[in-house]
N, C-alpha and C positions, 0 to 999 in steps of 0.2 A: 510588574509584568512587562516584558520586552515589547517595544513598539515594532510591529511587523508590517512589511510591505509584501504584496503578492503580485507576481508577474504571471498573468494567466492567458492561455490560448487554447483553442479547440474545445470540443465537447468534454473531453476528460478533465481539462482545467476548469471548465464551468461547473461540472458536477462536484469537484473538490471544493470550489468556492462556495457552493450551496451549503456545505457542511461547516464552514468556518466563518462565514460572513458576519454572523451575529456575535463573534468573539470580540470583546472590548479591546484586545490588543492589536486588531487590524487598523493600521493608520491610513493606508491607501492601497488601491488595486490598479494595476496597469494592464492594458491589452493591446492588440493590434488587429488591423483589418485582415481577414483571411477568407478568400473566396474558393478555396480548394475543396471544401466540403459543403454538404447541404445545411449544416448547422451554422448559423451566423453568430459565432461566439462573441464578437466584438460588441454588437448591439445588445445581445442578451446579458453580457457582463455589465455593461453600462447601466442597463435597466435594473439589474439586481442590486448594484451598488446604490443607485438612487433610492430604491425602495427601502434600503437599510441605512440610509444616511452615512454612507462610507464614501470617502473621496475617490473619484475615478480619475486616472491619469492616462492620457494618450501615450502611446509608445514613444513618441518623439520627445516627450517632456519628463521622462524618468530622471530623477536626480539621485537615486539610491539612498535617499535620506531616511533610513530606518536602522534600528539595531540589528534586525535580521530580515532577510529577504528570501522568499521561497519562489522558485520558478517551476511552474507546472504547465505542461503542454506548450512550452515556450520554444520556438523554432530558431531563434536567432542566437548567435554566439555573443557573449559579453566581451566587448572590445578589450577592456582591462579587467583582469580577474579581480573580483571584489571579495575581501575577507568576510564580509557579512552576508554573502549569498549562499543558499543551499539549493542545489539542483535536484529536482524530483524526476526520475527517469522511469518509464514503465517497462522495465525488465529487471531480472535478478542479475545485476552486473556481477562479474564481467561478461556475462552472456548477453549478446545482442546490443553491443554498443552501436550507436548511430540512430538511424531513422526507422520509423514505423515498426518498432519492436513487437507490439502486440499483434499486429497483422501477421508478422513473420512467425510469431509463437503459435498462433492458431493454425496456420498452414502447415508448419513443421512439427506440430505436436510437442511443443516445449512448455515447461513450467512457466507460468506467468506471475507477475508481481510488480512491486515498486521498490526502487532504491533511492535513498536520500544520500547525496554525496556533495563534496565540496567541488566547486568549479576548478578547471585546470586548462592549460593551453591545449592539451590533447583532448579530443572528444571523449566525454564520459569516462575519463581515466583518473579523476580526482579521488581523494580519500573517501571511502565509503563509511557513512555514519550508521545507517540502519537500513533494513529492508524487510518487506513483508510479502509473502506469497499468497496467491489465490488459487494455486493448483493449475492443472491443465484444463484446456478447453474440453467441455463434455459433449460436444457435438449437438447440443440442443439450443443453447443460448445464442442469441444474435450478438454481433459485436457491440451493439449498444448496451446490451445487458452485461457483457464482459466489462465495458468501461464503467458501468454503474457499480460493479463489484470492485473494480480497481480504485474507485473513488474512496472506498473504505480503507484500502491499503494506503493510499495517499494520506488519508487522515491519520492513520496509525503512525506512519513515518513522521508526519508533522508533529504529532503529540510526543513522540519519542524525543525529537530534537528540541522541542520547546521545554521538555522536562529535563533535558540534559542526559537522557537515557540513551547512550550510545551502545547499541546491541550487536553490532556486526562483528563476526569472527572470521578471520581469514580462512579461505578455503582453497583447494587446489583446482577449482573450476576453471576450465579452459576459456580463454578470451575468444569471443566470436563477435561478428559484426552483422548488422542489418542495414541493407542499402536502401537509399531513397526509392520511392515508387512514383511512376508517372501514369499518364492516361493509357499507355499500352499495357500496363500491368493489370488493368481491369478485364482484359480479354483472356478467355480460358484456353489453356493448352490441352486439347483433347487427348494427347498422347501422354496422359498422366493417369494415375489410378483414380477410381471412382471416389475413394475416400478423400484424397487430396483435392480433387476438383470440388467436392462438397465443402471442404474446409475453406477453400479459397473463395467460393461464392459467399459463404457466411462472413468471411473476414473482410470483405469489401462492401458489405451492406451499409445501410444508413448508420452513421452520418456521412459515409462515403457515397460515391456515385453508383455503386452496384456493378455486379459482374455483367460482362457483355460477350457476344460472339458475333461473327460476321457470316452472312449468307448472301451470296450473289452480289457482293459489294456493298451490302446494306448492313448497318449496325443494328443488332437485335438485343434487347435487354433480357437478362435472366432474372426472373422474379423469385424463384425458389427451387428447392430440391425436394422431389417426392421420395426418392430412395435410390440405392445402388444395388446392383446384383453382380456378383462375380460369376464369370462364365468363360468357358473355353470357346473362342471363336476362331475357327480354322483359317478363315481368310480375313482376319481382323484389319480394318482400315479406320483408324481413329477419326472421329468427327462425322462419320456417316450416320444418318438418322435411320434407326431400325424400325420404329413405328411411331405413330402419332395419333392423338385424339384431341382435336381442337388445338389449344395452346400447350397441351401436355405432350412432350416428345421424349423418346428414348434414344439415347446416343451411344454409339460404340466408343469405349475408352480403353485404356491400356489393359485392364484386367476384367473387362466385361461390359456392363451397361450402366448408364446413369440416366434416371428419368427426371426431367425438369419441367418447370412452368416458364414459358416465354411470355414476352409482352405482346406478342402478336402471333397469329397462325401463319405457318409456312405454307406455300402454295401446293406442295406435293410431298409425299412420303420419301421418295428417292431423291434426297438432297444431302449435301455435305456442308457441315459447319466448319469454319476455319477461324 
């Protein structure tokens, strides 16, 4: 059985690790400190390795000493392309090369999945070995539950590669890209459709920091979506609050209304969110 190294980061990487940690072929697991989400993957990965008597390697001490190395949720480029590395990317390449592909897929209603590919000098452009789909976002699951489903797709890709089962067939699918996201991307653009606003709120939930809006210079968290209603508003002005009951508010958006739960009550009905 090949000796395997795993380079793991983020919640999606940790969920994959849970599925393979007990396999005897795992020689070591590496991770890195990451404070960009609410899930502390570094400490959790170290704890899981210790509980299963698997060697844990800090990011700085990786020596690539394994017959095959899988990278899952890994955000750093490999300085020198290694022939023994397999990159696991959470999109159906060549769609959504780059950063945050699952968040992008949820917001834009794209098919989601995982691709195993060889590393290359160009981002996510290496030879594709295999990929598995989990379909489109159904509008019900949280992004946590999406990542839980993706961990199954990661495991299927891993199993394909370990078994030498290269299943990918070339397609004419167009190359697209997904760009990195920062703190400003958590804020809602009210001049969007209710459905897309709903998708964005779900796409940036835990383990991310959650959707936000601004009222009177103050940041207000959006805790959830009650529903959307398409409506013709003759004098529509996106972001205006139409009605509220406690922390539940209805806001004007591009194609009607969206009703939300906020982290706090707003002081009055006639207010605008930006």
